[in-house]
C-alpha positions in Angstrom: -91.6 96.9 80.0 -93.5 94.6 77.6 -94.9 91.2 78.8 -92.4 89.2 76.6 -89.2 90.5 78.2 -90.8 90.1 81.7 -91.6 86.5 80.9 -88.1 86.0 79.6 -86.5 87.4 82.7 -88.7 85.2 84.9 -87.7 82.1 82.9 -84.0 83.0 83.1 -84.4 83.6 86.9 -85.9 80.2 87.4 -83.1 78.5 85.4 -80.6 80.5 87.5 -82.3 79.4 90.7 -82.2 75.7 89.5 -78.5 76.0 88.7 -77.8 77.5 92.1 -79.7 74.7 93.9 -77.8 72.0 92.0 -74.5 73.8 92.7 -75.3 74.2 96.4 -76.2 70.5 96.7 -73.1 69.4 94.8 -70.8 71.7 96.8 -72.4 70.7 100.2 -72.1 67.0 99.3 -68.4 67.4 98.3 -67.7 69.3 101.5 -69.4 66.6 103.6 -67.5 63.9 101.8 -64.1 65.6 102.1 -64.7 66.6 105.7 -66.0 63.2 106.9 -62.4 62.0 107.4 -61.9 64.9 109.9 -64.9 63.9 112.0 -68.7 64.4 111.8 -68.6 67.9 113.4 -66.1 69.2 110.8 -68.1 67.7 108.0 -71.3 69.4 109.3 -69.4 72.8 109.6 -68.0 72.4 106.1 -71.4 71.6 104.6 -73.1 74.5 106.4 -70.3 76.9 105.5 -70.6 76.0 101.8 -74.4 76.6 101.8 -74.0 79.9 103.8 -71.3 81.1 101.3 -73.6 80.5 98.3 -76.6 82.0 100.1 -74.7 85.2 100.9 -73.3 85.5 97.3 -76.8 85.4 95.9 -78.9 87.0 98.7 -76.5 89.8 99.8 -74.2 90.5 96.9 -76.7 90.1 94.1 -74.8 87.4 92.2 -74.5 83.6 92.0 -73.3 80.8 89.8 -76.7 80.7 88.0 -76.8 84.5 87.6 -73.3 84.5 86.0 -74.3 81.7 83.6 -77.6 83.4 82.7 -76.1 86.9 82.6 -78.4 88.2 85.3 -77.9 90.5 88.3 -79.9 90.8 91.5 -80.6 94.4 92.6 -82.4 96.1 95.5 -85.9 97.0 94.2 -86.0 100.3 96.2 -82.5 101.8 95.6 -81.6 100.1 92.3 -78.3 99.1 93.7 -76.8 95.6 93.9 -78.6 93.9 96.8 -76.7 94.2 100.1 -79.4 93.3 102.7 -81.7 90.5 103.6 -85.4 90.9 103.9 -85.8 93.8 101.3 -87.6 93.5 97.9 -85.3 92.5 95.1 -85.4 92.4 91.3 -83.5 90.2 88.9 -82.4 92.1 85.7 -80.3 91.2 82.7 -76.6 92.4 82.9 -75.9 95.3 80.6 -79.6 96.4 80.5 -80.9 99.8 81.4 -81.8 98.4 84.8 -78.3 97.2 85.5 -76.6 99.7 87.8 -73.1 98.6 86.5 -74.0 99.0 82.8 -72.0 101.6 81.0 -74.2 103.9 78.9 -73.6 107.2 77.1 -75.6 110.2 78.4 -76.1 113.3 76.4 -75.1 116.7 77.7 -78.1 118.9 78.5 -77.5 122.6 78.2 -79.5 125.1 80.1 -81.7 127.4 78.0 -80.5 131.0 77.9 -82.5 133.5 79.9 -85.3 135.0 77.8 -84.4 138.6 79.0 -80.7 138.3 78.2 -79.4 141.8 77.3 -76.5 142.6 74.9 -74.4 143.9 77.8 -74.5 140.4 79.3 -72.7 138.9 76.4 -69.3 139.9 77.9 -70.0 137.9 81.1 -68.4 134.5 81.8 -69.9 131.1 81.4 -68.8 127.9 82.9 -67.1 124.8 81.4 -67.1 121.7 83.5 -64.1 119.5 82.9 -64.6 116.0 84.3 -61.7 113.8 85.3 -62.3 111.5 82.3 -61.8 114.4 79.9 -65.5 115.0 79.0 -66.7 118.6 79.1 -70.0 120.3 79.7 -70.9 123.9 78.9 -73.1 125.7 81.4 -74.5 129.2 81.0 -76.3 129.7 84.4 -76.3 126.7 86.7 -75.6 122.9 86.6 -77.3 120.2 88.6 -74.7 117.4 88.8 -75.0 113.8 89.9 -75.2 110.2 88.9 -78.7 110.7 87.4 -80.1 114.2 88.0 -83.7 114.8 87.1 -86.4 117.5 87.4 -84.3 120.7 88.0 -85.9 123.3 90.3 -85.0 126.1 87.8 -85.5 125.6 84.1 -82.1 127.4 83.6 -80.3 124.6 85.4 -78.4 122.2 83.1 -78.6 118.5 84.0 -75.1 116.9 84.0 -74.9 113.2 84.6 -71.6 111.7 85.7 -71.2 108.0 85.2 -70.1 106.4 88.5 -69.3 102.7 88.9 -68.1 103.3 92.4 -71.6 104.4 93.5 -70.1 107.3 95.5 -72.0 110.0 93.7 -75.7 110.7 94.6 -78.4 110.9 91.9 -78.5 114.7 92.5 -75.2 115.4 94.3 -74.3 119.1 93.9 -75.5 122.4 92.4 -73.0 124.8 90.7 -74.3 128.3 90.0 -72.9 131.4 88.3 -73.7 134.5 90.3 -72.8 138.2 89.7 -70.0 137.8 92.2 -68.6 134.5 90.9 -69.4 130.8 91.5 -71.2 129.0 94.3 -71.3 125.3 95.0 -74.1 123.7 97.0 -74.0 120.1 98.3 -77.5 118.7 98.0 -77.2 116.4 101.1 -75.2 113.7 99.3 -74.1 110.7 101.5 -70.4 111.1 100.6 -70.3 114.9 100.7 -68.6 117.4 98.4 -65.2 119.0 98.8 -63.3 121.9 97.1 -59.6 121.4 96.3 -59.1 118.6 98.9 -60.6 120.9 101.6 -63.2 119.9 104.2 -66.7 118.8 103.3 -69.1 121.5 102.4 -72.0 122.2 104.7 -75.0 120.5 103.0 -77.7 122.8 101.4 -75.5 125.9 101.9 -74.2 127.8 98.9 -70.4 128.1 99.2 -68.5 130.7 97.1 -65.6 129.1 95.2 -63.0 130.5 92.8 -62.9 129.9 89.0 -60.6 127.0 88.3 -61.4 125.1 91.5 -61.7 121.4 91.5 -65.0 120.0 92.9 -64.6 116.5 94.4 -67.8 114.3 94.3 -67.1 110.9 95.9 -64.2 109.5 93.9 -64.8 111.8 90.8 -63.6 115.3 90.3 -64.7 118.2 88.1 -62.7 121.4 87.3 -64.8 124.7 87.0 -63.2 126.5 84.1 -64.1 130.1 83.3 -64.9 131.0 79.7 -65.8 134.4 78.2 -69.0 134.6 76.0 -67.4 137.0 73.5 -64.4 134.7 72.9 -65.8 131.2 73.0 -69.6 131.3 72.5 -70.7 131.5 68.9 
């Protein structure tokens, strides 16, 4: 990141902090003024409650009045998620930027390269088409590494398939789908929310599980159908 955008972010963060301080003082003053008629104890509780609510909004949920006005978002520096804990390192990023975990962005489909020793007899074998629940499709010839932001496949023949996920229920590298001589296998890669097949129980992590063509793989709150296609009919 260049120095100019960093300076711009810091300036916006300082302005946001100033807005939050003013809003906190104004809200606490109003709460104390309104609660004074009910007694000093209630006035103190109302004032402290107002301050605590604004601190939680900014420190735990990654937002605030100032952040909203300045179009910023607070995120956890380690996980890149909206901040949900005290004491950890945080970053302030512009909303809608590449660093914003809630920003919608298009991701290209990456197809696995064909095996260099592919024989003519293999042209009649099946390949896989992933049909995501939002209607997007991905063509896979050998294997697919699927997740929110998969990177660095273990096998160069693995296609990287990124599934946008605003619910944050899909891991960065969630599941591996492979075409084998006997059919399909699905391997959960130790994802926090797990992987299921056709509403069944969660798969055992890091264990290749045989599945049928046409099965629906459930990743968090998203689903992908594994469609079978024939090379001779559909690949050109």
